[in-house]
C-alpha positions in Angstrom: -9.7 -8.8 -9.2 -10.4 -7.6 -5.7 -7.6 -7.2 -3.1 -9.2 -9.9 -1.0 -9.2 -12.4 -4.0 -5.5 -11.5 -4.9 -4.5 -12.1 -1.2 -6.3 -15.5 -1.2 -4.5 -16.4 -4.4 -1.1 -15.6 -2.9 -2.0 -17.6 0.3 -2.9 -20.6 -1.9 0.3 -20.3 -3.9 2.5 -20.2 -0.8 0.6 -23.1 0.8 1.8 -25.3 -2.1 5.4 -25.2 -0.8 6.6 -27.5 1.9 9.4 -25.4 3.4 10.6 -21.8 3.6 13.5 -22.3 1.2 11.0 -23.1 -1.5 9.0 -20.0 -0.5 12.0 -17.8 -0.6 12.9 -19.1 -4.1 9.3 -18.4 -5.2 9.5 -14.8 -3.8 12.8 -14.3 -5.7 11.0 -15.5 -8.9 8.1 -13.1 -8.1 10.7 -10.3 -7.8 12.1 -11.1 -11.2 8.7 -10.7 -12.8 8.1 -7.3 -11.1 7.2 -4.6 -13.7 10.3 -2.5 -13.5 10.2 1.1 -12.3 11.5 3.6 -14.9 15.1 4.8 -14.1 13.8 8.4 -13.7 11.8 7.3 -10.7 14.8 5.7 -8.9 15.3 8.9 -6.9 15.7 9.5 -3.2 12.1 10.7 -2.8 10.8 7.3 -4.0 13.0 5.3 -1.6 11.0 3.7 1.2 12.3 4.8 4.6 12.8 2.0 7.1 14.1 -0.6 4.7 17.5 -2.2 5.1 18.0 -2.3 1.4 16.9 0.2 -1.2 13.3 0.0 -2.4 11.9 2.5 -4.8 8.2 2.8 -5.3 6.4 5.0 -7.8 2.7 5.5 -7.9 0.4 7.1 -10.4 -3.4 7.4 -10.8 -5.0 6.1 -13.9 -8.8 6.0 -14.1 -9.2 6.3 -10.3 -6.9 3.3 -9.8 -3.4 3.4 -8.5 -0.7 1.8 -10.6 2.5 1.0 -8.7 5.9 0.2 -10.1 8.9 -0.7 -7.9 12.4 -2.1 -7.7 14.9 -3.1 -5.0 18.6 -3.7 -4.9 18.0 -6.9 -2.8 16.4 -10.1 -4.3 14.3 -11.0 -1.3 13.1 -7.5 -0.8 12.2 -7.3 -4.5 10.1 -10.4 -4.0 8.3 -8.8 -1.0 7.5 -5.6 -2.8 6.4 -7.7 -5.8 3.8 -9.4 -3.6 2.5 -6.1 -2.3 2.3 -4.5 -5.7 0.5 -7.5 -7.1 -2.2 -7.0 -4.4 -2.4 -3.2 -4.5 -1.6 -2.1 -8.0 -4.7 -1.4 -10.2 -6.9 -0.9 -7.1 -9.0 2.1 -6.0 -7.3 4.2 -3.3 -10.2 3.6 -0.9 -9.8 -0.2 -1.2 -6.1 0.0 -0.6 -6.6 2.2 2.5 -9.2 -0.2 3.9 -7.4 -3.4 3.0 -6.5 -5.8 5.7 -3.0 -7.2 5.3 -3.5 -10.3 7.4 -2.5 -12.5 4.4 1.1 -11.6 5.2 0.7 -13.4 8.5 -1.2 -16.2 6.9 1.7 -17.0 4.6 4.1 -16.7 7.5 6.2 -14.0 5.9 6.8 -11.7 8.8 8.0 -14.5 11.1 10.4 -15.8 8.5 12.1 -12.4 7.9 14.9 -10.9 9.9 13.7 -8.1 12.2 15.1 -5.4 9.9 13.4 -7.0 6.9 10.1 -7.3 8.9 10.4 -3.6 9.7 11.0 -2.9 6.0 7.9 -4.9 5.1 5.8 -2.8 7.5 7.3 0.4 6.0 6.5 -0.8 2.5 2.8 -1.4 3.4 2.7 2.0 5.1 4.1 3.7 2.1 1.7 2.1 -0.4 -1.2 3.1 1.9 0.2 6.6 2.2 0.1 6.9 -1.6 -3.5 5.7 -1.5 -4.4 8.3 1.1 -2.9 11.1 -1.0 -4.7 10.0 -4.1 -8.0 9.5 -2.2 -7.7 13.0 -1.0 -7.4 14.2 -4.6 -10.6 12.3 -5.5 -12.7 13.8 -2.7 
């Protein structure tokens, strides 16, 4: 499924909830369903800088698509990275680099996070796109 379609799916899912408490609960559930990162990848080099809590992300290329795994020590943050991984994992590096992340604003995520969590969200997106740039360079 394309990045755009996945983003639309997430926007639709979030629009089903009336208030932000329900949306937070949904994000926590998404975090629980996140494919877990292997313990060997829970190292300092894989921690996303700029996040208040610890977020580990590992990326590897399979058949010209990037597969991401992640984990966090905070439940809301784990839900946030789960949303991003759902959108970007299994996609071609070029598509990740070019992807618009306006869906984050559409679901109202950034405005309902504390300033430090919002900064962390931006850092997560940057890091996933940096992996994409690195892998795209290898493909060229």
